[in-house]
C-alpha positions in Angstrom: -26.0 33.8 53.7 -25.8 32.8 57.8 -28.0 30.6 59.6 -29.4 33.8 60.3 -30.3 35.0 57.6 -32.5 31.5 56.9 -35.1 32.7 59.1 -36.0 35.9 56.9 -39.4 36.2 55.9 -40.7 34.6 52.6 -43.2 32.6 51.1 -42.8 29.6 53.4 -41.0 29.5 56.6 -37.5 28.0 56.9 -37.7 24.5 57.7 -35.4 22.1 59.7 -35.0 19.1 59.8 -34.1 17.0 62.9 -31.3 14.4 62.3 -30.1 11.4 65.3 -27.0 10.4 63.5 -24.7 11.2 60.6 -26.4 9.3 58.4 -29.6 11.0 58.9 -28.1 14.3 58.7 -26.6 13.0 55.3 -29.4 12.3 53.5 -31.4 15.4 55.0 -28.4 17.6 53.5 -28.9 15.0 50.2 -32.1 16.2 50.2 -31.3 20.1 49.3 -31.9 21.4 53.0 -29.6 24.1 54.1 -29.2 23.5 57.6 -29.8 20.3 60.1 -30.6 20.5 63.8 -30.2 17.7 65.9 -33.1 16.1 68.2 -32.5 15.5 71.6 -35.2 12.3 71.5 -33.7 11.2 69.1 -30.1 11.3 70.1 -30.9 10.0 73.5 -33.0 7.1 72.3 -30.1 5.5 69.4 -27.6 5.4 73.1 -30.9 3.3 74.8 -31.8 6.7 77.2 -34.9 7.9 77.4 -35.2 12.4 76.7 -34.6 14.5 79.1 -32.3 13.7 82.0 -29.1 15.5 79.9 -28.3 11.8 78.4 -27.9 13.1 75.7 -25.1 15.6 76.4 -21.8 13.7 75.1 -23.9 12.2 72.1 -24.6 15.5 71.0 -21.2 16.6 70.9 -20.1 13.7 68.7 -22.9 14.4 66.5 -22.0 18.0 65.9 -18.6 17.3 65.9 -18.8 14.6 63.0 -21.3 17.0 61.1 -18.2 19.7 61.0 -17.5 19.7 57.1 -21.3 18.7 56.0 -22.2 21.5 53.8 -24.5 22.3 55.5 -25.6 24.8 58.6 -26.0 22.9 62.4 -28.1 23.6 65.4 -27.7 21.3 68.2 -30.6 20.5 70.3 -28.9 20.8 73.8 -32.2 20.0 76.1 -31.2 22.8 79.6 -27.8 23.5 78.3 -27.2 20.0 80.7 -26.1 22.0 83.5 -27.7 24.6 85.8 -24.7 26.9 86.2 -25.2 29.5 83.2 -21.7 29.8 82.6 -21.0 26.0 82.7 -23.7 25.7 79.8 -22.1 29.0 78.2 -18.9 26.4 77.9 -20.1 23.6 76.9 -21.6 25.7 73.9 -18.6 27.5 73.5 -17.1 23.8 72.9 -19.8 22.2 70.4 -19.0 24.1 67.5 -22.8 24.7 66.1 -24.0 27.5 64.2 -27.2 27.2 66.8 -28.4 25.9 69.7 -32.0 25.1 70.9 -32.1 25.6 74.5 -35.1 24.5 76.7 -36.5 26.2 80.1 -37.8 23.3 81.7 -35.5 20.6 82.8 -37.0 17.0 84.6 -40.3 17.8 82.5 -41.0 20.9 85.1 -40.3 24.4 83.8 -37.8 26.4 85.0 -37.3 30.0 87.0 -37.6 32.0 83.7 -34.6 34.3 85.2 -32.2 31.5 85.5 -33.3 30.0 82.0 -32.3 34.0 80.7 -29.1 34.2 82.6 -28.1 31.1 80.5 -29.1 32.6 77.4 -27.5 35.8 78.0 -23.9 33.7 79.1 -24.3 32.2 76.1 -23.9 34.6 74.1 -21.6 36.4 75.8 -19.7 33.5 75.1 -20.6 33.2 71.7 -22.3 35.4 69.9 -22.0 34.0 66.7 -24.6 31.4 67.8 -28.1 31.5 67.1 -29.5 31.0 70.4 -33.4 29.6 69.9 -35.1 29.9 73.2 -38.0 27.4 73.4 -40.8 27.9 75.7 -41.9 24.9 77.1 -45.5 25.8 78.4 -48.1 24.4 76.2 -45.1 21.3 75.4 -45.3 20.5 78.9 -49.3 21.8 79.7 -47.7 24.1 82.2 -48.8 27.7 82.7 -50.1 26.7 78.9 -51.3 30.5 77.9 -50.5 33.3 75.8 -50.1 35.6 79.2 -47.6 32.9 80.4 -45.7 32.4 77.2 -45.4 35.6 76.6 -44.1 36.7 79.8 -41.7 33.9 79.6 -40.7 34.4 75.7 -39.9 38.4 76.5 -38.0 38.0 79.2 -35.7 35.7 76.8 -35.7 38.3 74.1 -34.4 40.9 76.7 -31.7 38.3 77.4 -30.4 38.0 73.9 -32.2 35.4 72.8 -31.8 35.2 68.6 -35.2 33.2 68.3 -38.1 31.9 70.2 -39.2 28.2 69.9 -42.8 26.7 71.3 -43.3 23.4 70.6 -46.6 22.4 71.5 -48.6 25.6 70.3 -50.7 24.4 67.5 -53.6 26.8 67.2 -53.5 29.7 64.4 -55.0 32.2 66.6 -52.7 31.8 69.1 -49.2 31.3 66.4 -50.4 34.5 65.3 -50.6 36.7 68.8 -47.2 34.9 69.6 -45.7 36.2 66.5 -47.2 39.6 66.9 -45.8 40.0 70.6 -42.6 38.5 69.7 -40.0 40.6 67.9 -38.1 37.5 67.1 -37.9 34.8 64.7 -41.0 32.3 66.1 -40.2 28.7 66.1 -43.2 25.8 66.2 -42.9 21.8 65.7 -44.8 20.9 62.1 -48.3 21.8 62.8 -50.8 18.9 61.7 -53.5 20.2 59.0 -51.6 23.3 58.9 -49.4 23.8 55.4 -45.6 25.9 55.5 -47.5 29.2 53.4 -50.0 29.1 55.9 -47.5 29.3 58.6 -46.0 31.5 57.2 -48.7 34.1 56.4 -49.4 33.6 60.7 -45.9 35.0 60.9 -44.0 31.7 61.6 -40.6 32.0 60.5 -38.6 28.5 61.1 -40.9 25.0 61.4 -38.6 22.2 63.1 -39.3 18.6 62.6 -38.6 17.4 65.9 -38.6 13.7 66.3 -40.8 12.9 64.2 -38.2 11.9 61.4 -36.5 9.5 63.9 -40.4 8.1 65.2 -41.4 7.9 61.7 -37.9 5.8 60.8 -38.6 3.7 63.8 -41.8 2.7 62.1 -40.8 2.5 59.0 -38.0 -0.1 60.3 -40.7 -2.1 62.2 -43.0 -1.9 59.3 -40.6 -3.6 57.1 -39.4 -6.4 59.3 -43.3 -7.2 60.0 -44.1 -7.2 56.7 -41.4 -9.7 55.6 -42.8 -11.4 58.3 -46.1 -12.0 57.1 -46.0 -12.1 53.3 -47.2 -8.1 52.6 -45.4 -6.2 49.6 -42.3 -4.5 51.2 -42.3 -0.5 52.1 -40.2 1.8 49.4 -36.7 2.1 51.3 -33.2 4.1 49.9 -31.0 1.8 47.9 -28.0 0.4 49.8 -25.7 1.7 47.0 -27.2 5.3 47.8 -26.2 5.3 51.5 -22.8 3.4 51.1 -21.7 6.5 49.0 -23.0 9.0 51.2 -21.2 7.2 53.8 -17.9 6.5 51.7 -18.0 10.0 50.4 -17.9 11.7 53.9 -15.3 9.4 55.3 -13.0 10.6 52.4 -13.9 14.2 52.9 -10.4 16.0 54.0 -10.0 15.8 57.5 -11.5 12.6 58.2 -9.3 10.1 59.5 
């Protein structure tokens, strides 16, 4: 089975959890997920940077390479490709070693010319034909041209450019999702939709659901709660056992090819 095969129709969409470091990726792999994505927000934030602004470029390279050998497919969130030039983007992706990428059509919180974004997709597929390119349409996410017509125009341009999937974060209305799934001839990816189950999303036509930065944000919240509860004399929250986490990292460090 390939990474692309995970996007086939089924009773539930393919759920992609997004990691921000090696321990979170190992935890997802240990939980039985066949693939792990990275989250640009979590990766950037872990280094003290806000999301966007291409701050996660080098950290994403480091994380993807660190996950080589972990028995999961890896899809990298590469923001806008970290460059305006299509060939520079293609060179970056070729050096990553990821099974897939997620590349967004916005820079600095503004939508970019879809022709320029399509050129990046074409360049990546030309140089790395086996990489699954998930073309992200940020209309709904940014609240810019956030309507079906504009979203579909962008999505269909990326389809023609050679994308393997289309990601529309921020789209949550089931009617909109159904219209997108019907009109886009590629696997449709969305973020977790509160109140809508995975089987319901599958019936709508969604093929992939990403957790995005949710696990990272939940982890930060849980860490804060643990410290607050100790301070205030409240019951401690559930936590993974030290021995479990230590064994994962020990096994990871001892894997062939690691120094």
